Structures are given as C-alpha cells and as structure tokens.
C-alpha positions as CSV (number, residue, x, y, z in Angstrom):
1,M,-4.9,-29.0,7.3
2,S,-5.5,-32.4,9.0
3,G,-6.6,-33.8,11.8
4,D,-7.0,-37.4,13.7
5,E,-10.4,-39.6,13.7
6,G,-10.7,-42.6,15.3
7,G,-6.7,-43.5,14.0
8,R,-7.5,-42.6,10.9
9,R,-6.5,-39.2,9.8
10,R,-8.6,-36.5,8.2
11,H,-7.2,-34.2,5.4
12,W,-8.7,-31.0,4.1
13,L,-7.9,-30.7,0.0
14,V,-8.2,-27.9,-2.2
15,V,-8.8,-29.5,-5.9
16,G,-9.6,-26.4,-9.0
17,G,-11.1,-24.5,-6.1
18,V,-13.2,-27.6,-4.6
19,V,-12.3,-28.3,-0.6
20,L,-12.2,-32.1,-0.4
21,E,-12.5,-33.8,3.0
22,V,-10.8,-36.9,3.2
23,L,-10.7,-39.7,6.1
24,S,-7.5,-41.9,5.3
25,D,-4.9,-44.0,6.6
26,A,-1.6,-43.2,6.4
27,A,-0.6,-42.4,2.7
28,P,1.3,-45.1,0.9
29,S,4.8,-44.4,0.1
30,L,5.5,-43.4,-4.0
31,D,8.2,-46.1,-3.9
32,D,5.6,-49.4,-2.8
33,L,3.4,-48.1,-5.8
34,G,5.4,-49.4,-8.3
35,L,5.7,-46.2,-10.4
36,S,8.5,-45.5,-12.8
37,E,11.1,-42.6,-10.8
38,V,9.9,-40.2,-13.7
39,E,5.9,-40.9,-12.9
40,R,6.7,-40.9,-9.0
41,E,8.3,-36.9,-9.8
42,V,5.2,-36.1,-11.6
43,A,3.0,-37.7,-9.5
44,R,4.8,-35.8,-6.9
45,L,4.4,-32.4,-8.8
46,V,0.3,-33.3,-9.3
47,V,0.3,-33.4,-5.8
48,A,2.0,-30.1,-5.3
49,G,-0.6,-28.7,-7.4
50,A,1.8,-28.5,-10.6
51,T,-0.3,-28.1,-13.6
52,T,0.7,-30.1,-17.0
53,A,2.2,-26.5,-18.8
54,E,4.3,-26.2,-15.0
55,I,5.5,-29.7,-14.8
56,A,6.4,-29.9,-18.2
57,E,8.5,-26.9,-17.9
58,R,10.5,-28.4,-15.3
59,R,11.2,-31.3,-16.4
60,G,12.2,-30.0,-19.9
61,T,9.6,-31.9,-22.0
62,S,6.6,-31.0,-23.7
63,P,3.0,-31.0,-22.1
64,R,2.0,-34.4,-24.2
65,T,4.8,-36.0,-22.3
66,V,3.8,-35.0,-19.2
67,E,0.0,-35.9,-19.8
68,K,1.0,-39.0,-21.0
69,Q,3.2,-39.7,-17.5
70,I,-0.4,-38.5,-15.6
71,A,-2.0,-40.8,-17.5
72,A,0.3,-43.5,-16.8
73,C,0.0,-42.9,-12.7
74,L,-3.5,-42.7,-13.1
75,R,-3.9,-46.3,-14.6
76,R,-1.3,-47.7,-11.9
77,L,-3.1,-46.5,-9.2
78,G,-6.6,-47.3,-10.5
79,A,-7.4,-43.4,-10.0
80,R,-9.7,-41.8,-12.4
81,S,-8.5,-37.6,-12.4
82,R,-5.9,-35.8,-10.9
83,A,-8.1,-34.8,-7.8
84,E,-8.2,-38.9,-6.9
85,L,-4.9,-39.1,-7.4
86,I,-4.2,-36.0,-5.2
87,V,-6.4,-37.9,-2.6
88,R,-4.7,-41.0,-3.0
89,L,-1.3,-39.5,-2.5
90,H,-1.8,-36.8,-0.3
91,G,1.0,-36.5,2.2
92,E,3.5,-38.0,-0.3
93,G,4.5,-34.9,-2.2
C-alpha cells in the first residue's frame, strides 16, 4: 500500500508482523547499488518476504551461504537488519 506526500512516496510495510510507515523518494535501482548478480537476487527475495530457508531452497544453496549473502547485502547498503534492507529497497523486488 502506498500514497503520495509532498513528492515523496508513503509506504506501509509489514515486517515480522510489525507495520512500518516509511516516507521515501523513489527507491534506488538494485543495478545502481553495486551489488553482485547473486546479491541482487537474494535482496529481491528478502524484499519479497522469503525466509533464509526458502531462499536457500530456491537457489540450491545452504542456509549458511544465504546468510552470508544477506550479510554482504546489508554491509554494502549500510543496513543493520533485514527490515532496514526491505525499507531501503522497497519497490525493487
């Protein structure tokens, strides 16, 4: 769900059962953020709400590998949690 407020988009995201209200400019393109192809795919799946186990199954890798890939995404984007990653990338999933 989203709306407009003074040229900024208002988003409501549900993360872990908590509703977050976010005002943001247009979400950056994943292609412009310096993520590898694998990191972009993993980030899209995180934004879509997939769990570590679901991402691992979909990609044919171990959950530990997915955790490392998510950590790399967080590090590159300066995010501290999945929720923050989702907020930063909302709209790019």
